Structure formats: C-alpha cells, structure tokens
C-alpha positions in Angstrom: 21.6 36.5 37.2 24.3 33.9 37.7 25.0 31.3 35.0 23.5 28.5 37.0 20.4 30.4 37.8 20.0 31.4 34.1 20.4 27.8 33.0 18.2 26.1 35.5 15.7 28.6 36.7 12.9 26.8 38.5 14.2 23.5 37.1 11.8 24.0 34.2 13.2 22.6 30.9 14.5 25.1 28.4 12.1 23.8 25.7 9.1 24.6 28.0 10.4 28.0 29.1 10.9 29.0 25.4 7.4 27.9 24.4 5.9 30.8 22.4 3.2 32.9 24.0 1.6 33.7 20.7 1.6 32.4 17.1 3.9 35.3 16.1 6.7 33.7 18.1 6.3 30.2 16.5 9.4 29.1 14.6 8.6 27.8 11.1 5.2 26.7 9.7 4.7 29.9 7.8 2.5 28.0 5.3 0.0 27.5 8.2 0.3 31.0 9.8 -0.5 33.4 7.0 -3.1 36.1 7.7 -6.6 34.7 7.5 -5.5 31.1 7.8 -7.6 28.8 10.0 -5.0 28.7 12.9 -4.6 32.5 12.8 -8.4 33.0 12.8 -8.7 30.5 15.6 -6.2 32.5 17.7 -8.0 35.8 17.1 -9.8 36.9 20.3 -12.5 38.5 18.2 -13.7 35.0 16.9 -14.2 33.5 20.4 -17.9 33.7 20.2 -18.1 32.2 16.7 -18.2 28.6 15.7 -14.6 27.5 15.0 -13.3 24.5 13.0 -11.6 21.7 14.8 -8.1 20.9 13.4 -5.8 17.9 13.3 -2.1 18.8 13.3 0.0 16.2 11.6 3.8 16.4 11.7 7.0 15.0 13.0 8.0 15.5 16.7 9.2 18.9 17.7 7.5 20.9 14.9 5.2 22.9 17.3 1.9 21.0 17.6 1.5 21.5 21.3 3.0 24.9 21.1 0.5 26.2 18.6 -2.4 24.8 20.5 -1.4 26.5 23.7 -0.6 29.8 21.8 -4.0 29.7 20.2 -5.8 29.2 23.5 -3.8 32.1 25.1 -4.3 34.5 22.3 -8.0 33.8 21.8 -8.9 33.7 25.5 -10.5 30.3 25.2 -10.3 27.8 28.0 -7.6 25.3 27.4 -7.8 21.6 28.4 -5.1 19.1 27.5 -5.5 15.3 27.4 -3.0 12.7 26.3 -4.2 9.7 24.4 -1.6 7.7 26.3 -3.4 8.1 29.6 -6.9 9.4 28.9 -10.0 7.3 28.2 -13.6 7.6 27.2 -14.6 8.7 30.7 -12.0 11.6 30.6 -13.3 12.7 27.2 -16.9 12.8 28.4 -16.0 14.7 31.5 -14.3 17.4 29.4 -17.3 17.6 27.1 -19.7 18.0 30.0 -17.5 20.7 31.6 -17.2 22.5 28.3 -21.0 22.7 27.9 -21.2 24.0 31.5 -18.6 26.7 30.9 -20.3 27.7 27.6 -23.8 27.9 29.1 -22.9 29.6 32.4 -19.9 31.8 31.5 -20.0 32.1 27.7 -16.5 30.6 27.5 -15.6 28.2 24.7 -13.1 25.4 25.3 -10.1 24.2 23.3 -9.5 20.5 23.8 -5.9 19.6 22.9 -5.5 15.9 22.4 -1.9 14.8 22.0 -1.1 11.6 20.1 -4.7 11.0 18.9 -3.5 8.1 16.8 -3.2 6.1 20.1 -7.0 6.5 20.7 -9.1 3.5 19.8 -12.1 3.8 17.5 -14.4 3.9 20.5 -12.4 6.6 22.2 -12.4 8.7 19.0 -16.2 8.1 18.7 -16.6 9.8 22.1 -15.1 13.0 20.6 -17.7 13.2 17.8 -20.6 14.8 19.7 -18.4 17.6 21.2 -16.8 18.4 17.8 -20.1 18.2 15.8 -22.1 20.3 18.3 -19.3 22.8 18.9 -19.0 22.0 22.6 -15.2 22.1 22.1 -12.8 23.2 19.5 -10.6 20.0 19.1 -7.0 20.5 18.3 -5.6 17.0 17.9 -1.9 16.2 17.3 -0.4 13.2 15.6 2.9 12.0 14.2 1.2 9.4 12.1 -0.8 9.7 8.9 -4.4 10.6 10.0 -5.8 8.8 7.0 -4.8 5.6 8.7 -5.1 6.5 12.4 -8.1 8.8 12.7 -11.7 7.7 12.0 -13.4 9.1 8.9 -16.2 10.9 10.7 -13.7 12.9 12.8 -11.5 13.6 9.8 -14.5 15.0 7.9 -15.4 17.3 10.7 -11.9 18.7 11.1 -9.3 20.5 9.1 -6.2 18.5 8.4 -3.1 20.7 8.6 0.4 19.3 7.9 3.4 20.6 9.8 6.9 20.5 8.3 10.2 19.9 10.1 12.0 23.1 10.9 14.7 24.2 8.4 18.3 24.7 9.5 17.9 28.4 9.4 14.8 28.3 11.6 16.5 26.0 14.1 19.5 28.3 14.2 17.3 31.3 14.9 15.5 29.4 17.6 18.8 28.5 19.3 20.1 32.1 19.1 16.9 33.3 20.7 17.1 30.7 23.5 20.6 31.8 24.3 19.7 35.5 24.7 16.1 35.4 25.8 15.4 36.1 29.5 13.1 33.1 29.5 16.0 31.0 28.2 19.7 31.2 29.0 19.5 35.0 29.4 22.8 35.6 27.7 24.7 33.6 30.4 26.7 31.6 27.8 28.1 32.0 24.3 27.2 29.5 21.6 30.1 29.0 19.3 29.5 28.6 15.6 30.6 24.9 15.4 28.4 24.0 18.4 25.4 25.8 16.8 25.9 24.0 13.6 26.2 20.6 15.5 23.0 21.3 17.4 21.1 22.2 14.2 22.4 19.1 12.5 21.5 16.8 15.4 18.1 18.2 15.9 17.0 17.2 12.3 14.1 19.6 12.2 13.0 19.0 15.8 12.8 22.2 17.9 12.4 20.4 21.2 15.4 18.2 20.5 17.5 21.3 19.6 16.6 23.1 22.8 17.0 20.1 25.0 20.5 19.4 23.6 21.4 23.1 24.0 20.4 23.1 27.6 22.5 20.0 28.3 25.5 21.4 26.4 25.2 24.7 28.3 25.4 22.9 31.7 28.7 21.4 30.5 30.1 24.7 29.5 30.1 25.9 33.1 33.6 26.4 34.5 34.7 23.2 36.2 35.7 24.9 39.4 32.6 27.0 39.5 34.6 30.2 39.3 33.5 32.0 36.2 35.4 35.0 34.9 32.9 37.8 35.5 33.9 39.5 32.2 33.7 36.3 30.1 30.7 34.1 29.5 31.3 30.3 29.3 31.4 29.1 25.8 29.4 26.2 24.4 31.8 24.3 22.0 31.2 21.4 19.7 32.8 19.1 22.3 30.1 20.1 24.8 27.4 19.2 22.3 29.0 15.8 21.7 29.2 15.1 25.4 25.7 16.3 26.0 24.1 14.0 23.5 26.7 11.2 23.9 27.2 11.0 20.2 30.1 11.6 17.9 29.6 14.7 15.7 29.7 13.9 12.1 30.9 16.4 9.5 27.7 16.5 7.4 26.0 19.5 5.9 22.7 18.7 4.3 23.3 21.4 1.7 27.1 20.9 1.3 29.7 18.6 -0.2 29.4 15.9 2.5 25.7 15.5 1.7 26.5 14.7 -1.9 29.6 12.6 -1.2 27.9 10.3 1.3 24.8 9.8 -0.9 27.0 9.1 -3.8 29.0 6.5 -1.9 25.8 5.0 -0.7 24.4 4.5 -4.2 27.7 3.3 -5.6 28.0 0.7 -2.7 24.6 -0.6 -3.6 25.5 -0.8 -7.3 28.8 -2.5 -6.4 26.9 -5.1 -4.3 28.6 -4.2 -1.0 25.8 -4.2 1.7 28.2 -3.5 4.5 29.5 -0.3 2.9 25.9 0.7 1.9 24.6 0.2 5.4 27.6 2.2 6.8 26.7 5.2 4.6 23.0 4.8 5.5 23.9 5.0 9.2 25.9 8.1 8.6 23.0 9.8 6.9 20.6 8.8 9.6 22.8 9.9 12.4 23.5 13.2 10.7 19.8 13.9 10.5 19.4 13.5 6.7 15.8 13.6 5.6 14.7 9.9 5.4 12.4 10.7 2.5 15.5 11.8 0.5 17.1 8.5 1.3 14.0 6.5 0.3 13.8 8.4 -3.0 17.4 7.5 -3.8 16.7 3.8 -3.1 13.8 3.9 -5.5 16.0 5.4 -8.2 18.7 2.8 -7.5 16.2 0.0 -7.8 15.1 1.3 -11.2 18.5 2.3 -12.5 20.9 -0.4 -11.2 18.6 -3.4 -10.4 16.0 -3.1 -13.1 14.5 -6.3 -14.5 17.3 -8.4 -13.1 15.1 -8.4 -10.0 11.8 -6.5 -10.5 11.1 -7.1 -6.8 13.8 -4.5 -5.9 11.5 -1.6 -7.0 8.6 -3.1 -5.0 10.8 -3.3 -1.9 12.2 0.2 -2.3 8.7 1.8 -2.8 7.4 -0.2 0.2 10.3 1.2 2.3 9.5 4.7 1.3 5.8 4.2 2.2 6.8 2.6 5.5 9.1 5.6 6.4 6.2 8.0 5.6 3.8 5.9 7.7 5.9 5.2 10.8 8.4 8.0 10.8 11.8 8.0 12.5 13.6 6.4 14.3 11.7 3.2 13.4 11.9 4.2 9.7 15.6 3.2 9.8 14.6 -0.4 9.8 12.7 -0.6 6.4 15.5 1.7 5.0 18.1 -0.8 6.1 16.1 -3.8 4.8 15.7 -2.2 1.3 19.4 -1.2 1.3 20.6 -4.7 2.1 18.2 -6.2 -0.5 19.2 -3.9 -3.3 22.9 -4.3 -2.5 22.8 -8.1 -2.6 20.4 -8.8 -5.5 21.2 -9.1 -9.2 22.0 -5.9 -11.1 21.0 -4.6 -14.5 20.9 -1.1 -16.0 19.4 -2.4 -19.3 16.0 -0.7 -18.8 17.7 2.5 -17.8 19.9 2.4 -21.0 16.9 1.4 -23.1 14.8 4.5 -22.3 17.8 6.8 -22.8 18.4 5.3 -26.2 14.8 5.7 -27.1 14.8 9.3 -25.9 17.9 10.1 -27.8 16.3 8.9 -31.1 13.2 11.0 -30.4 15.2 14.1 -29.7 17.1 13.5 -32.9 13.9 13.5 -34.8 13.6 9.8 -35.2 10.0 9.2 -34.5 8.0 9.0 -37.7 4.2 8.3 -38.0 2.5 5.6 -36.1 1.7 2.7 -38.5 -1.8 2.8 -39.8 -2.8 -0.6 -38.3 -1.8 0.6 -34.8 -3.8 3.9 -34.9 -6.9 4.4 -32.9 -9.9 3.2 -34.9 -12.7 4.0 -32.4 -13.7 7.5 -33.3 -16.1 8.2 -36.2 -14.5 8.1 -39.6 -11.3 6.5 -38.4 -11.7 3.3 -40.3 -12.4 5.2 -43.5 -8.9 6.6 -43.1 -7.5 3.1 -42.8 -6.9 3.3 -39.0 -6.6 -0.1 -37.5 -6.8 -1.9 -40.9 -4.8 -5.1 -40.8 -4.2 -5.0 -37.1 -3.6 -8.5 -35.7 -4.8 -9.2 -32.2 -2.1 -11.1 -30.3 -4.5 -13.0 -28.0 -5.9 -14.8 -31.1 -2.6 -16.5 -31.4 -1.9 -19.7 -29.5 1.4 -18.2 -28.2 0.0 -14.7 -27.6 2.5 -13.2 -30.1 2.0 -12.4 -33.8 4.1 -11.2 -36.7 3.4 -7.5 -36.9 5.3 -4.1 -37.2 5.1 -1.9 -34.2 7.8 0.7 -34.7 7.4 3.5 -37.3 8.8 2.8 -40.7 11.8 5.1 -40.0 12.8 3.0 -36.9 11.9 -0.5 -38.1 14.3 -3.0 -36.6 15.7 -0.6 -34.0 16.6 -2.3 -30.7 16.6 -0.4 -27.4 16.3 -3.0 -24.7 19.2 -5.4 -24.4 18.7 -7.7 -21.4 21.7 -8.8 -19.4 22.5 -12.4 -18.6 22.0 -11.7 -14.9 19.1 -12.5 -12.6 15.7 -12.7 -14.0 16.8 -10.9 -17.1 18.5 -14.1 -18.2 15.0 -15.6 -18.6 13.7 -12.4 -20.1 16.4 -12.3 -22.7 15.8 -15.9 -23.8 12.0 -15.2 -24.0 12.5 -11.9 -25.8 14.7 -13.5 -28.5 11.9 -15.9 -29.4 9.3 -13.1 -29.3 11.3 -10.9 -31.6 11.7 -13.7 -34.1 7.9 -14.1 -34.3 7.2 -10.4 -34.4 9.8 -9.8 -37.1 8.3 -12.7 -39.1 11.5 -14.7 -39.1 
C-alpha cells in the first residue's frame, strides 16, 4: 500500500479507523474494565437477555466514552442507536424508545442508546429518557464532560451507574500512537514516528486519545516527500517539526514527570510570591500549553494562597478554592480563565506567611515534647463524673464579657506565654495585629 493510501484510506479520520472493536483494545480505563465490572458484564454476549444497568460515563474529551459504548454494543450483539444531545430532541428520544420496544417484542433484541453530551439536554428532555431506562426498554449509555451531579436530573442518576473516566497516561498515549502507526487500520507502517515527535504528540494530547491521533495523522501527511517520490526502502519520518507544523503550535520542552515540570511550577509560585502577575501568567500559560493537569495547578494556587497570602488577604484562599472548583466543573480549555483570575489576584494582593510560620512553630514544639496537660478549666465537663474531677471548674465564658474576651489561661502550663502567630504589618494583618495586641493584654490579665 502506498504511503498516501495508508494515510488517507477512504478519507476516514485516523481516530475513527483506530476505534477499538472490543473493550480489550481500549486504551486506559483499567479501573472500569476489570473482569466482572459493569461495563465488561454489559459487553458480554451472554448477558444480552438479562436486565442491564444503564450507565453514565463522565470524563474529559478523548478518554473513550463513545468508543466504549460502541465496543459494548458490538461485543454484546445489542442493537446500537446513537443520539447527540446537541441535535436530538424529545421527539427523537421517544421514537428510539418506541422502536426499542418493537425490536424487543418482535425480535428479542435489546437496544443500547448512546447519548453523547447528555449535559446539554434540558430537564424535559432528560425526563423523556426515564420510562425507557426504568422499564428496561433501552440500556442507556450517556456521556458527559461535566459533573453529572450538576447536569443530570436526580431520577436519571439514581437509575444509572456513574462511572468516571480518567485522562490517558503518557505511557497509554504512547502505546496508542505506536499501534496507530503500525496497525493496518491506521498508517499501516507507512511512516516512522521519531522519538521526539512521539514525545511531542503525547505532551500536546494531554490525556486525549482523539487529539493525539488527529495530530499524528496531520503530522504524517507533512512527512510525505515534498516531490512525491519516496525512497522505496525508506519510510518517511515524522519529526518534531512536523508535529509543530501540524498543530500550528510551538513545541515546549516540558516533561510532566521531569525537571521542566518542577522548574516551571517553582517559577510560577515564586512569581506569585514576588507579586509579579506578568511572570506568573507567563508560567501559567506554559503549563497550560504543555498539557499540565489543571487540577495540579489549582492545588498549587490553593497552597500559595495559604502559605504566601494568608491572613493579609483571607479572600485569596476563597478565590483559589473557587478556581479549583470551577476547573473541575467546566474543564479545559475554559478552565484557563478562572486559573488566570486566581493567579493575577494572588500575585497582586498583600502577602503574609505568618499563619504558615505559626503552625510550623507550634508543630515544632509538639514534636519536641512541649505539649503538657490541657488546663482543668478547659477540659470537657459534659460526661458523667467530669465535674467531680474538676473539669471545667473556673472556666470563664467569653461571651459574658462586654468585649467578648476574658482574662484566662488557654495554653498548658509548660507553654504559658508562648507566641506562635506574629501578624505582619501588611494587608488585613495590619488590623489583625492591632486587635490581637489588645486581645492578648486582656487574656494575659495585663
């Protein structure tokens, strides 16, 4: 087969040609494909006549939701009907249900209804699915990239198994690319994929199998000899430059398990700490473009908000957590926006590591054996016999005071007078420090 024929047979996209015929060929998702798991059971031809559970597949794009649905239908011998929530309406759903009942009653054949992007269905449209799912007219396999808890109605969730798909690992993507290069359904060995190009494709795919195969196909077309005269003894080579041209994107040197990963995240955090939003956003962009896990970035922002912002601006932690929730909820690429918002906010707000230093000082004392007994008046006095032991005796209730603070010892005797938290004069800690000075004078009885 000529190179051109291998690359573009039938003009069917490579990602479609390489779609697995059975669950055994699916890349990744081992946690869902163990023997006896719901999906494996559903794919078993021997279970066709039994009532099967509907499932909702939740995961990022390119993780195999459509692939698994089609493979299950093929392996089980069930009739397969596919609808897209983008174009289908209630009328289409009802027609599928009616036909499914007919097929079951007349031919004894069960139907798998694969509904892509179920999160786009309105409540009324999802309600139309309920009779078919509840009565077993169809086995629903619904796919979504958004959290079903927010996008799928409760009655449908309760009647289905929720299964979470994970982004493919770098090793899984690499194996998928290798198979696509050699498989007769793919490029049929017509090209050679060089190591740097393979690494670039894996990095750019960021866990998305479809993206990896699409980029591979585009890069392979560029690897054709310009004059169309291939050396019969030498296959065209896909190099990193071909990948860069194919995706129209500069290739960043970035290994999610290597030095660059740690160097860039380090520079990102230090730029936020140093109050340079431009540098912080630059490193954020590098991580996003290199396919870094956005949840990893969000976690680092939360740590930064606690470690470097602290009580100088307590809103920093709120914004960082909100950004993490937003990324989880909306996914990428839109998730870059809340990440950028949180990055810019944390970089430009007041900084304090006082709370971070305070807990480390307290932990150091505890580890050194400096903890002592809890003072009697602070001990729990609610269980029987506690008061006879003196628990709670002499405790002063702060709310009984006009200022809400009373003179009272809180630390154990061994640590009395110890100070851990030392507010900075920056941001809101300036006010906290002034207030804390007054509070400590009252509590110490000065």
